[in-house]
SETI-855508 format. One record per residue: residue in one letter; x, y, z of N, C-alpha, C in turn. Coordinates in pm, whole numbers, padded with zeros to 5 digits, always signed. Layout:
N
AXYZXYZXYZ
...
REM end
This chain:
199
X-06340-07205+02921-06305-07179+03013-06192-07091+03039
X-06194-06983+03083-06126-06888+03085-06069-06885+03198
X-05882-06789+03142-05765-06822+03260-05823-06768+03391
X-05869-06718+03438-05956-06624+03580-06005-06787+03633
X-06100-06820+03520-06178-06940+03555-06090-07069+03599
X-05987-07049+03549-05873-07160+03504-05830-07142+03723
X-05761-07007+03711-05730-07009+03844-05783-07025+03953
X-05991-06981+03961-06052-07007+04086-06043-07161+04074
X-06051-07179+03964-06043-07353+04033-05923-07388+04094
X-05812-07343+04050-05689-07357+04138-05691-07390+04225
X-05772-07242+04247-05702-07181+04449-05899-07188+04505
X-05944-07235+04447-06060-07231+04503-06122-07389+04616
X-06211-07418+04681-06232-07475+04766-06233-07616+04767
X-06279-07686+04616-06318-07764+04510-06198-07852+04483
X-06052-07779+04470-05950-07757+04412-05872-07878+04489
X-05784-08011+04487-05689-08048+04552-05624-07985+04620
X-05523-08003+04741-05409-07981+04787-05306-07934+04652
X-05276-07969+04547-05127-07986+04504-05172-07862+04398
X-05303-07796+04372-05365-07674+04327-05288-07578+04327
X-05269-07569+04503-05206-07432+04533-05062-07452+04480
X-05051-07536+04519-04917-07537+04496-04822-07537+04381
X-04931-07526+04251-04956-07549+04119-04967-07405+04087
X-05014-07321+04145-05065-07198+04165-04973-07107+04206
X-04896-07177+04314-04780-07049+04368-04691-07114+04257
X-04603-07230+04205-04512-07255+04099-04518-07123+03969
X-04724-07129+03886-04709-07047+03822-04719-06867+03839
X-04762-06861+03937-04677-06716+03981-04618-06620+03987
X-04476-06789+04067-04382-06714+04091-04216-06741+03943
X-04360-06792+03845-04268-06790+03696-04367-06735+03597
X-04484-06664+03612-04510-06546+03568-04498-06403+03642
X-04425-06418+03751-04309-06308+03788-04237-06299+03765
X-04139-06441+03770-04009-06362+03687-04043-06321+03546
X-04114-06445+03474-04099-06386+03294-04147-06224+03309
X-04206-06147+03410-04215-06058+03405-04136-05953+03431
X-04055-05976+03546-03900-05959+03595-03843-05930+03481
X-03844-06015+03415-03753-06062+03290-03760-05992+03173
X-03905-05965+03155-03974-05809+03016-03904-05768+03098
X-03951-05693+03214-03888-05536+03292-03786-05546+03216
X-03646-05587+03313-03509-05626+03253-03493-05551+03106
X-03549-05679+03065-03538-05619+02880-03555-05525+02832
X-03723-05450+02878-03747-05310+02820-03660-05223+02862
X-03624-05239+03038-03499-05150+03046-03396-05157+02946
X-03335-05290+02948-03240-05274+02887-03228-05197+02775
X-03387-05231+02662-03418-05118+02492-03414-05045+02557
X-03460-04959+02684-03468-04803+02739-03381-04755+02702
X-03219-04776+02769-03121-04798+02855-03080-04787+02653
X-03074-04882+02619-02954-04857+02513-03044-04701+02377
X-03181-04720+02434-03230-04591+02295-03232-04487+02362
X-03167-04455+02559-03132-04303+02563-02956-04299+02531
X-02886-04406+02568-02727-04454+02509-02744-04417+02406
X-02823-04470+02272-02744-04400+02150-02790-04227+02082
X-02940-04189+02193-02966-04018+02179-02867-03997+02252
X-02829-03992+02380-02675-03971+02396-02576-03983+02337
X-02549-04081+02231-02399-04124+02175-02466-03946+01985
X-02640-03955+02008-02675-03892+01883-02595-03722+01940
X-02651-03675+02047-02675-03547+02097-02509-03539+02156
X-02405-03613+02126-02264-03661+02180-02211-03582+02034
X-02262-03641+01951-02191-03676+01825-02231-03517+01729
X-02395-03455+01776-02350-03319+01707-02340-03231+01818
X-02317-03235+01940-02215-03111+02005-02051-03141+01944
X-02031-03260+01900-01904-03251+01827-01867-03198+01734
X-02012-03229+01632-01952-03170+01481-01973-02954+01511
X-02099-02966+01676-02113-02814+01656-01944-02757+01668
X-01895-02837+01775-01772-02794+01836-01645-02760+01679
X-01637-02833+01596-01581-02901+01464-01575-02759+01403
X-01717-02702+01387-01811-02656+01355-01740-02430+01329
X-01741-02538+01453-01677-02363+01538-01566-02362+01541
X-01502-02431+01532-01363-02398+01561-01317-02433+01417
X-01380-02479+01343-01307-02399+01182-01393-02259+01172
X-01474-02236+01182-01475-02086+01180-01375-01977+01254
X-01354-01999+01386-01289-01955+01410-01104-01980+01336
X-01067-02080+01297-00984-02051+01217-01001-02015+01134
X-01095-02050+01044-01090-01969+00941-01090-01774+00947
X-01179-01757+01091-01149-01593+01103-01027-01558+01146
X-00913-01630+01188-00803-01582+01219-00747-01605+01112
X-00714-01718+01056-00659-01670+00858-00688-01571+00783
X-00836-01494+00790-00828-01410+00712-00811-01242+00829
X-00792-01295+00938-00756-01142+01000-00622-01177+00985
X-00568-01257+00995-00436-01303+00918-00386-01225+00813
X-00420-01232+00715-00477-01252+00599-00441-01103+00579
X-00570-01031+00637-00591-00881+00639-00537-00803+00662
X-00375-00875+00728-00323-00746+00845-00191-00784+00752
X-00168-00903+00656-00083-00910+00632-00125-00835+00495
X-00265-00842+00425-00258-00740+00302-00223-00568+00342
X-00267-00523+00465-00271-00441+00524-00125-00384+00567
X-00022-00465+00567+00144-00480+00644+00156-00423+00473
X+00182-00509+00392+00213-00500+00235+00155-00383+00211
X+00023-00308+00181-00007-00147+00153+00124-00076+00205
X+00083-00061+00372+00180+00071+00500+00282+00069+00349
X+00303-00114+00327+00558-00102+00290+00477-00020+00177
X+00382-00074+00074+00384+00002-00089+00337+00158-00027
X+00282+00203+00005+00254+00391+00025+00398+00443+00118
X+00399+00366+00225+00551+00446+00239+00681+00400+00120
X+00678+00301+00027+00758+00296-00020+00749+00413-00124
X+00651+00425-00156+00598+00624-00288+00600+00651-00174
X+00590+00733-00110+00578+00855-00031+00752+00859+00010
X+00801+00776+00036+01005+00747-00024+01073+00805-00122
X+00947+00667-00250+01012+00762-00374+01003+00927-00404
X+00822+00902-00294+00809+01117-00374+00941+01248-00311
X+01001+01165-00162+01022+01231-00108+01190+01272-00212
X+01222+01165-00241+01309+01140-00297+01364+01223-00473
X+01188+01220-00511+01165+01314-00616+01197+01468-00566
X+01124+01488-00499+01130+01601-00406+01305+01675-00365
X+01373+01597-00349+01525+01606-00288+01560+01641-00384
X+01556+01535-00507+01603+01542-00653+01551+01671-00724
X+01433+01756-00713+01377+01871-00805+01483+01987-00700
X+01451+01952-00581+01525+02033-00527+01675+02063-00519
X+01728+01972-00548+01865+01911-00585+01897+02002-00724
X+01822+01990-00836+01802+02027-00939+01807+02210-01018
X+01762+02232-00927+01670+02411-00931+01820+02470-00847
X+01814+02338-00696+01973+02461-00677+02083+02495-00775
X+02098+02367-00907+02220+02334-00966+02172+02434-01062
X+02078+02434-01070+02010+02526-01216+02030+02694-01155
X+02007+02714-00999+02028+02834-01001+02132+02899-00982
X+02281+02798-00886+02380+02793-00875+02409+02777-01085
X+02410+02764-01177+02409+02776-01314+02341+02891-01329
X+02273+02937-01299+02210+03040-01367+02321+03179-01301
X+02317+03204-01180+02395+03268-01104+02542+03290-01165
X+02606+03214-01207+02743+03174-01272+02747+03279-01413
X+02638+03211-01442+02624+03298-01589+02606+03415-01616
X+02489+03448-01535+02502+03607-01488+02640+03671-01443
X+02651+03623-01309+02816+03623-01369+02901+03722-01419
X+02901+03596-01468+02967+03579-01602+02979+03652-01729
X+02824+03726-01786+02789+03780-01850+02790+03936-01758
X+02786+03991-01685+02821+04099-01634+02952+04104-01612
X+03030+03990-01639+03208+04048-01610+03239+04058-01737
X+03170+03980-01838+03192+04005-01996+03097+04154-02045
X+03031+04199-01990+02976+04381-01969+03057+04438-01935
X+03107+04460-01816+03229+04516-01732+03398+04525-01794
X+03407+04391-01847+03526+04438-01945+03543+04490-02046
X+03321+04478-02110+03413+04536-02267+03336+04715-02188
X+03276+04752-02130+03305+04875-02117+03394+04921-02062
X+03544+04784-02050+03694+04902-01980+03758+04854-02112
X+03704+04783-02183+03792+04738-02351+03767+04971-02444
X+03627+04944-02425+03573+05080-02476+03602+05150-02427
X+03646+05229-02313+03750+05344-02239+03869+05340-02233
X+03940+05239-02303+04073+05266-02372+04074+05201-02439
X+04003+05295-02528+03968+05329-02661+03968+05427-02693
X+04046+05476-02787+04038+05719-02827+03959+05656-03000
X+03857+05638-02926+03700+05634-03093+03735+05773-03136
X+03746+05722-03324+03742+05860-03372+03629+05898-03424
X+03602+06027-03491+03444+06069-03599+03466+05905-03703
X+03342+05923-03746+03260+05925-03682+03165+05906-03567
X+03220+05696-03544+03252+05676-03413+03246+05724-03269
X+03151+05748-03291+03183+05820-03102+03075+05755-02972
X+03136+05773-02859+03132+05696-02729+02986+05675-02672
X+02946+05754-02803+02756+05747-02712+02698+05620-02837
X+02759+05652-02902+02694+05530-03044+02788+05378-02952
X+02889+05332-02938+02859+05304-02859+02813+05241-02733
X+02853+05282-02677+02702+05345-02512+02621+05257-02536
X+02527+05339-02665+02435+05237-02701+02420+05157-02710
X+02470+05164-02845+02473+04886-02808+02515+04839-02751
X+02616+04855-02673+02665+04859-02526+02508+04819-02425
X+02460+04930-02392+02312+04982-02314+02222+04820-02379
X+02240+04860-02487+02101+04767-02540+02170+04645-02526
X+02286+04545-02533+02314+04453-02485+02355+04395-02305
X+02321+04468-02245+02363+04463-02125+02217+04467-02114
X+02112+04538-02181+01969+04552-02108+01888+04376-02142
X+01955+04315-02245+01968+04195-02313+02011+04076-02212
X+02108+04071-02168+02171+04004-02096+02044+03994-01895
X+02071+04089-01864+02014+04101-01721+01870+04163-01734
X+01844+04143-01843+01673+04138-01832+01591+04017-01761
X+01427+04026-01716+01368+03947-01650+01415+03925-01538
X+01459+03747-01543+01586+03708-01405+01696+03787-01385
X+01724+03822-01449+01873+03885-01428+01968+03779-01542
X+01980+03672-01595+02045+03537-01736+01970+03553-01835
X+02034+03466-01929+02031+03473-02029+01891+03327-02008
X+01801+03290-02107+01730+03184-02070+01728+03058-02178
X+01894+03087-02262+01915+02973-02283+02086+02996-02382
X+02073+02905-02406+02307+02883-02444+02249+02949-02586
X+02139+02961-02679+02147+03032-02821+02207+03159-02777
X+02048+03221-02671+02087+03382-02607+02226+03416-02610
X+02298+03311-02476+02442+03351-02460+02496+03365-02596
X+02512+03258-02711+02549+03299-02812+02602+03385-02923
X+02426+03407-02937+02374+03556-02970+02427+03719-02912
X+02454+03672-02779+02557+03773-02677+02651+03794-02722
X+02679+03690-02668+02900+03663-02710+02902+03753-02938
X+02811+03707-02956+02848+03702-03112+02867+03926-03148
X+02658+03950-03040+02690+04088-03091+02837+04165-03016
X+02895+04116-02850+02984+04145-02828+03085+04149-02958
X+03124+04045-02968+03243+04048-03087+03196+04109-03208
X+03093+04136-03256+03077+04240-03400+03053+04350-03327
X+03074+04421-03145+03133+04557-03169+03274+04578-03104
X+03309+04454-03033+03468+04416-03057+03519+04454-03158
X+03507+04411-03265+03576+04413-03323+03524+04602-03477
X+03408+04638-03461+03402+04716-03529+03550+04890-03386
X+03502+04842-03301+03562+04951-03223+03708+04922-03252
X+03777+04771-03255+03891+04817-03325+03934+04830-03469
X+03848+04854-03565+03881+04839-03690+03859+05045-03663
X+03755+05077-03634+03750+05226-03597+03903+05282-03538
X+03965+05197-03450+04080+05271-03378+04192+05265-03456
X+04164+05186-03569+04262+05121-03636+04219+05115-03767
X+04169+05242-03860+04071+05244-03966+04140+05182-04121
X+04283+05194-04127+04347+05127-04257+04426+04966-04196
X+04439+04884-04291+04500+04781-04252+04693+04840-04227
X+04714+04708-04185+04892+04762-04136+04919+04775-04219
X+05008+04846-04294+05134+04871-04405+05061+04980-04525
X+04885+04924-04476+04907+05067-04595+04900+05183-04572
X+04903+05272-04682+04935+05424-04669+04803+05514-04627
REM end
């Protein structure tokens, strides 16, 4: 006998009166069980949906954390790049300042050199004028005449004021002074041909 035959027997015309009550009770129990099973299934479905939602939320949270980490790293890199750029700009500005200081120092040095050279040139010309004055004050006897002395002085003057108009080194100045001193001594000897006291 199958379940269908059993229910047909319960609700059939030949079944006793209590079979209808039993069928109702069994139907009620079956419906209760079916409803309970449905609620259980619904609870399981809701649990699955909740778990799935939690997975989605966790994935979104992880993605948000990753995006935040990327943004923070990008900001840190930008700050590092900006700091590096500021250091480079400071170094470049320092180099430019040192370059300007060096240029100014060179200009000052050139000014000092030019001033020194001008002083040496003026000094050399003063020496020449003084020497010419000394020569003009002497009565140079024969055979040393004024022409030979003037030629010697012209040679010294040309050496003094050639090119840029001033000696190139202290050694040249010393050589000029020595030559002037020799010419002065020659003139003095020409003016006083004999030592004093000699006949």
